[in-house]
MARGU-808482 format. One line per field, with one value per atom (N, C-alpha, C): residue number from 1; residue in one letter; chain; x negated, y, z negated. Coordinates in nm, 4 decimals. Atoms other than C-alpha are relative to their C-alpha. Layout:
N
i = [NUM,...] .
aa = [a,...] .
ch = [A,...] .
east = [X,...] .
north = [Y,...] .
up = [Z,...] .
***
This chain:
86
i = [1,1,1,2,2,2,3,3,3,4,4,4,5,5,5,6,6,6,7,7,7,8,8,8,9,9,9,10,10,10,11,11,11,12,12,12,13,13,13,14,14,14,15,15,15,16,16,16,17,17,17,18,18,18,19,19,19,20,20,20,21,21,21,22,22,22,23,23,23,24,24,24,25,25,25,26,26,26,27,27,27,28,28,28,29,29,29,30,30,30,31,31,31,32,32,32,33,33,33,34,34,34,35,35,35,36,36,36,37,37,37,38,38,38,39,39,39,40,40,40,41,41,41,42,42,42,43,43,43,44,44,44,45,45,45,46,46,46,47,47,47,48,48,48,49,49,49,50,50,50,51,51,51,52,52,52,53,53,53,54,54,54,55,55,55,56,56,56,57,57,57,58,58,58,59,59,59,60,60,60,61,61,61,62,62,62,63,63,63,64,64,64,65,65,65,66,66,66,67,67,67,68,68,68,69,69,69,70,70,70,71,71,71,72,72,72,73,73,73,74,74,74,75,75,75,76,76,76,77,77,77,78,78,78,79,79,79,80,80,80,81,81,81,82,82,82,83,83,83,84,84,84,85,85,85,86,86,86] .
aa = [m,m,m,k,k,k,e,e,e,i,i,i,m,m,m,s,s,s,r,r,r,h,h,h,a,a,a,a,a,a,a,a,a,d,d,d,a,a,a,q,q,q,r,r,r,e,e,e,h,h,h,i,i,i,k,k,k,k,k,k,h,h,h,v,v,v,q,q,q,v,v,v,k,k,k,n,n,n,d,d,d,f,f,f,k,k,k,s,s,s,i,i,i,i,i,i,d,d,d,s,s,s,a,a,a,k,k,k,a,a,a,v,v,v,a,a,a,n,n,n,d,d,d,i,i,i,n,n,n,a,a,a,q,q,q,d,d,d,n,n,n,m,m,m,a,a,a,v,v,v,t,t,t,e,e,e,r,r,r,d,d,d,v,v,v,r,r,r,s,s,s,v,v,v,m,m,m,r,r,r,e,e,e,e,e,e,l,l,l,d,d,d,m,m,m,r,r,r,f,f,f,t,t,t,k,k,k,i,i,i,k,k,k,t,t,t,v,v,v,s,s,s,l,l,l,h,h,h,s,s,s,n,n,n,s,s,s,e,e,e,k,k,k,n,n,n,l,l,l,v,v,v,l,l,l,r,r,r] .
ch = [A,A,A,A,A,A,A,A,A,A,A,A,A,A,A,A,A,A,A,A,A,A,A,A,A,A,A,A,A,A,A,A,A,A,A,A,A,A,A,A,A,A,A,A,A,A,A,A,A,A,A,A,A,A,A,A,A,A,A,A,A,A,A,A,A,A,A,A,A,A,A,A,A,A,A,A,A,A,A,A,A,A,A,A,A,A,A,A,A,A,A,A,A,A,A,A,A,A,A,A,A,A,A,A,A,A,A,A,A,A,A,A,A,A,A,A,A,A,A,A,A,A,A,A,A,A,A,A,A,A,A,A,A,A,A,A,A,A,A,A,A,A,A,A,A,A,A,A,A,A,A,A,A,A,A,A,A,A,A,A,A,A,A,A,A,A,A,A,A,A,A,A,A,A,A,A,A,A,A,A,A,A,A,A,A,A,A,A,A,A,A,A,A,A,A,A,A,A,A,A,A,A,A,A,A,A,A,A,A,A,A,A,A,A,A,A,A,A,A,A,A,A,A,A,A,A,A,A,A,A,A,A,A,A,A,A,A,A,A,A,A,A,A,A,A,A,A,A,A,A,A,A,A,A,A,A,A,A] .
east = [0.0062,-1.2430,-0.0501,0.0424,-1.2874,-0.1492,0.1425,-1.6283,-0.0862,0.0730,-1.7449,0.0042,-0.0134,-1.6122,-0.0862,0.0817,-1.7881,-0.1483,0.1404,-2.1196,-0.0334,0.0217,-2.0832,-0.0030,-0.0021,-1.9992,-0.1301,0.1257,-2.3049,-0.1164,0.1073,-2.5295,0.0056,-0.0149,-2.3890,-0.0449,0.0426,-2.4445,-0.1518,0.1459,-2.8035,-0.0645,0.0536,-2.8666,0.0146,-0.0191,-2.7221,-0.1012,0.0973,-2.9478,-0.1394,0.1302,-3.2545,-0.0065,-0.0051,-3.1487,-0.0181,0.0132,-3.1111,-0.1413,0.1354,-3.4474,-0.1011,0.0916,-3.6283,0.0232,-0.0282,-3.4527,-0.0566,0.0594,-3.5646,-0.1501,0.1440,-3.9230,-0.0296,0.0196,-3.8882,0.0222,-0.0280,-3.7403,-0.1167,0.1145,-4.0404,-0.1309,0.1174,-4.2798,-0.0994,0.0839,-4.4112,-0.0394,0.0478,-4.6205,0.0523,-0.0483,-4.4579,-0.0965,0.1041,-4.7495,0.0404,-0.0446,-4.5696,0.1383,-0.1303,-4.2328,-0.0152,0.0260,-4.3873,-0.0075,0.0102,-4.4682,0.1376,-0.1352,-4.1104,0.0801,-0.0730,-3.9681,-0.0460,0.0521,-4.1980,0.0459,-0.0444,-4.1032,0.1468,-0.1427,-3.7298,0.0193,-0.0122,-3.7711,-0.0440,0.0499,-3.9695,0.0932,-0.0831,-3.7400,0.1408,-0.1422,-3.3981,0.0323,-0.0194,-3.4482,0.0906,-0.0754,-3.3103,-0.0902,0.0752,-3.4154,0.0006,0.0085,-3.5116,-0.1226,0.1122,-3.7302,-0.0546,0.0604,-3.9664,0.0843,-0.0821,-3.7446,0.1218,-0.1149,-3.4449,-0.0407,0.0477,-3.6470,-0.0308,0.0335,-3.7821,0.1244,-0.1203,-3.4382,0.0793,-0.0705,-3.2814,-0.0738,0.0771,-3.5640,0.0118,-0.0036,-3.5503,0.1400,-0.1344,-3.1750,0.0765,-0.0830,-3.0253,-0.0720,0.0733,-3.3008,-0.0887,0.0799,-3.4758,-0.1474,0.1406,-3.8163,-0.0713,0.0797,-4.0910,-0.1433,0.1415,-4.4423,-0.0780,0.0857,-4.7132,-0.1413,0.1391,-5.0665,-0.0835,0.0910,-5.3381,-0.1121,0.1054,-5.5833,-0.1330,0.1332,-5.9519,-0.0612,0.0677,-6.1591,-0.1475,0.1438,-6.5309,-0.0515,0.0526,-6.7426,-0.0504,0.0551,-6.9078,0.1082,-0.1055,-6.5727,0.0404,-0.0317,-6.5285,-0.1244,0.1201,-6.8774,0.0266,-0.0193,-6.9155,-0.0068,0.0159,-7.0313,0.1287,-0.1211,-6.7262,0.1215,-0.1116,-6.4862,-0.0035,0.0141,-6.6249,0.0334,-0.0228,-6.6098,0.1454,-0.1419,-6.2441,0.0805] .
north = [-0.0062,10.9062,-0.1326,0.1317,10.5321,-0.0205,0.0138,10.5523,0.0717,-0.0754,10.8165,-0.0735,0.0740,10.6173,-0.1261,0.1212,10.3029,0.0340,-0.0422,10.4933,0.0294,-0.0302,10.6212,-0.1277,0.1274,10.2724,-0.0767,0.0688,10.1284,0.0662,-0.0715,10.3989,-0.0285,0.0319,10.3345,-0.1425,0.1391,9.9606,-0.0113,0.0026,10.0215,0.0584,-0.0601,10.2494,-0.0953,0.0980,9.9853,-0.1137,0.1078,9.7210,0.0457,-0.0544,9.9434,0.0088,-0.0139,10.0127,-0.1342,0.1339,9.6422,-0.0538,0.0497,9.5626,0.0654,-0.0713,9.8298,-0.0450,0.0456,9.7182,-0.1396,0.1333,9.3583,0.0123,-0.0221,9.4805,0.0512,-0.0521,9.6731,-0.1079,0.1068,9.3718,-0.0974,0.0919,9.1581,0.0719,-0.0814,9.4387,0.0065,-0.0103,9.4594,0.1461,-0.1356,9.7632,0.0495,-0.0634,9.9921,0.1132,-0.0996,10.1803,0.1038,-0.0989,10.3514,-0.0372,0.0229,10.3924,-0.0786,0.0715,10.2611,-0.1504,0.1421,9.9282,-0.0600,0.0485,9.8928,-0.0105,0.0016,9.9823,-0.1154,0.1116,9.7334,-0.1340,0.1236,9.4647,-0.0290,0.0180,9.5189,-0.0330,0.0243,9.5322,-0.1415,0.1342,9.2069,-0.1085,0.1028,9.0153,-0.0055,-0.0036,9.1299,0.0484,-0.0488,9.2535,0.1227,-0.1254,9.5959,0.1134,-0.1177,9.9341,0.1027,-0.0881,10.1059,0.0888,-0.0925,10.4152,0.0371,-0.0441,10.5518,0.1093,-0.1102,10.8558,-0.0532,0.0604,10.6380,-0.0558,0.0607,10.4521,0.1092,-0.1090,10.7755,0.0694,-0.0695,10.9367,-0.0863,0.0887,10.6318,-0.0045,0.0060,10.6095,0.1303,-0.1300,10.9812,0.0336,-0.0456,11.0430,-0.0990,0.0970,10.7190,-0.0697,0.0736,10.5547,0.0893,-0.0969,10.8699,-0.0406,0.0402,10.7426,0.0945,-0.0871,10.9596,-0.0476,0.0298,10.9100,0.1202,-0.1080,11.1128,-0.0255,0.0107,11.1839,-0.0518,0.0517,10.9981,0.1000,-0.0956,11.2288,-0.0734,0.0604,11.1553,0.0325,-0.0154,11.1106,-0.0193,0.0137,11.1663,-0.1231,0.1259,10.8624,0.0145,-0.0127,11.0029,0.0184,-0.0183,11.0681,-0.1312,0.1295,10.6963,-0.0704,0.0611,10.6384,-0.0355,0.0421,10.4755,0.1180,-0.1169,10.8020,0.0835,-0.0821,10.9967,-0.0724,0.0750,10.7178,-0.0013,-0.0003,10.7108,0.1387,-0.1356,11.0892,0.0439,-0.0391,11.1049,-0.0354] .
up = [0.1443,-10.0313,-0.0587,0.0484,-10.0827,0.0227,-0.0315,-9.9188,-0.1038,0.1014,-10.1645,-0.1338,0.1259,-10.4580,0.0001,-0.0075,-10.3365,-0.0116,0.0149,-10.3077,-0.1451,0.1418,-10.6629,-0.0835,0.0728,-10.7866,0.0233,-0.0307,-10.6103,-0.0727,0.0706,-10.7582,-0.1496,0.1421,-11.1072,-0.0302,0.0194,-11.0677,0.0065,-0.0111,-10.9601,-0.1257,0.1220,-11.2592,-0.1193,0.1074,-11.4938,0.0114,-0.0220,-11.3375,-0.0430,0.0410,-11.3871,-0.1515,0.1455,-11.7457,-0.0690,0.0588,-11.8249,0.0166,-0.0268,-11.6645,-0.0950,0.0900,-11.8707,-0.1442,0.1353,-12.1897,-0.0256,0.0149,-12.1296,-0.0204,0.0177,-12.0913,-0.1400,0.1352,-12.4179,-0.1045,0.0959,-12.5978,-0.0126,0.0021,-12.5012,-0.0295,0.0341,-12.6050,0.1157,-0.1188,-12.2497,0.0219,-0.0227,-12.1623,0.1345,-0.1224,-11.9071,0.0301,-0.0258,-11.7579,0.1029,-0.0983,-11.4699,0.0528,-0.0607,-11.3048,0.1296,-0.1251,-10.9843,-0.0245,0.0322,-11.1504,-0.0271,0.0288,-11.2759,0.1291,-0.1268,-10.9337,0.0884,-0.0797,-10.7585,-0.0558,0.0647,-11.0104,0.0321,-0.0305,-10.9564,0.1474,-0.1436,-10.5784,0.0367,-0.0303,-10.5760,-0.0533,0.0618,-10.8111,0.0583,-0.0316,-10.6983,0.1403,-0.1377,-10.3392,0.0038,0.0033,-10.4260,0.0467,-0.0428,-10.2882,-0.1128,0.1158,-10.6147,0.0173,-0.0121,-10.6086,-0.1374,0.1256,-10.8714,-0.0645,0.0498,-10.9032,-0.0750,0.0685,-10.9940,-0.1358,0.1252,-11.2577,-0.1015,0.0905,-11.4068,-0.0552,0.0471,-11.4235,-0.0980,0.0940,-11.5915,-0.1333,0.1241,-11.8435,-0.0776,0.0659,-11.9186,-0.0520,0.0353,-11.9227,-0.0881,0.0709,-12.0519,-0.1149,0.1027,-12.2556,-0.0859,0.0759,-12.3851,-0.0063,-0.0090,-12.2703,0.0959,-0.0859,-12.1234,0.0025,-0.0105,-11.9988,-0.0504,0.0473,-12.1706,0.0477,-0.0412,-12.0640,-0.1163,0.1013,-12.2496,-0.0195,0.0290,-12.4211,-0.0110,0.0085,-12.3843,-0.1358,0.1284,-12.6983,0.0256,-0.0209,-12.7048,-0.0728,0.0542,-12.7806,-0.1433,0.1348,-13.0913,-0.1061,0.1004,-13.2602,-0.0664,0.0600,-13.3209,-0.0522,0.0568,-13.4554,-0.1461,0.1393,-13.7948,-0.0949,0.0870,-13.9510,-0.0017,-0.0052,-13.8314,-0.0549,0.0556,-13.9235,-0.1515,0.1447,-14.2776,-0.0563,0.0485,-14.3092,0.0080,-0.0128,-14.2105,-0.1187] .
***
């Protein structure tokens, strides 16, 4: 029973560490382009075994953050003529 409790405590501590790391990035207005970049950053700085899945779940469930696809815009839509007509 103690072993199970210690695993849960370790997982909770890891999730808190990920949450703090993402919040620091948000406070400094740093661009978070992927969960992989955040996981690599945490792994390099703190020698932790953090996966992309962990980062994504913390961002989605606890911080209410999600990645969205970037929509492509045709080149002529930002021409001077179209910008004036809008």
